[in-house]
C-alpha positions in Angstrom: 55.9 91.3 123.5 57.6 92.9 126.6 60.9 91.1 127.4 61.2 91.0 131.1 64.3 88.7 130.9 62.5 85.8 132.8 62.7 82.8 130.6 60.8 80.4 132.8 57.4 79.4 131.2 55.6 81.6 133.6 57.7 84.5 132.8 57.7 84.0 129.2 53.8 83.8 129.3 53.6 87.0 131.2 55.8 88.7 128.8 53.5 87.3 125.9 50.4 88.6 127.6 51.8 92.1 128.6 50.9 94.9 126.4 52.9 97.9 125.7 50.7 101.0 126.3 52.4 102.7 123.4 51.4 99.9 121.0 49.3 101.4 118.3 47.7 98.1 117.2 47.8 96.7 113.6 45.5 99.3 112.1 47.4 102.1 113.4 50.8 100.8 112.4 49.6 99.8 108.9 48.3 103.4 108.6 51.9 105.0 109.0 54.1 101.9 108.0 55.1 103.3 104.8 56.3 106.6 106.2 58.1 104.7 109.2 59.9 102.6 106.5 61.1 105.6 104.7 62.4 107.3 107.9 64.2 104.0 108.9 65.5 103.7 105.2 66.8 107.2 105.4 68.4 106.7 108.8 66.2 109.4 110.4 65.2 109.8 113.9 62.3 107.5 114.4 61.5 108.5 118.1 58.1 109.8 116.9 57.1 106.5 116.0 57.4 104.7 119.4 54.0 103.3 119.3 54.9 101.7 115.9 58.0 100.3 117.2 56.0 98.8 120.1 53.7 97.2 117.8 56.3 95.8 115.6 57.8 94.2 118.5 54.7 92.4 119.4 53.0 91.5 116.2 54.9 89.0 113.8 52.6 89.7 110.8 53.2 93.5 111.1 56.8 93.0 111.7 57.1 90.7 108.6 55.4 93.4 106.6 57.8 95.9 107.9 60.7 93.9 106.8 59.4 93.4 103.2 58.8 96.9 102.8 62.2 97.9 104.2 63.9 95.5 102.0 62.0 96.7 98.9 63.0 100.2 99.5 66.5 99.2 100.5 67.2 97.3 97.1 68.8 99.1 94.1 66.1 98.5 91.3 69.0 98.9 88.6 72.1 97.5 90.1 73.7 98.1 86.5 72.4 101.6 86.2 69.0 102.9 84.8 70.1 101.8 81.4 69.8 98.1 82.6 65.9 98.2 83.3 64.2 95.7 81.3 
C-alpha cells in the first residue's frame, strides 16, 4: 500500500488501491524471499530487492511469511551451545 499521508476515508482507499509499479507480486516475492531474508539478516544492502520490499509493504500474508522466516534465521538454535541440542 502506498502511504500518501492522507488519513481521510477517501485518502486511505486511494492508498489501498494504489499499486507500486515495482511490486513483483506474490509469486515473484516468494521466489526470492529466502534470499532476501538472508540479506536482511546479514545486514547486507537490499537495494536490489526493491520489488520485494514494495510487495511486502502491500501484502499482509507475504509480509507475515517474511517475518516468520526472518525470526527463524535470527534465532540461535542452541542458546547454550551446540552440545545442548536435544
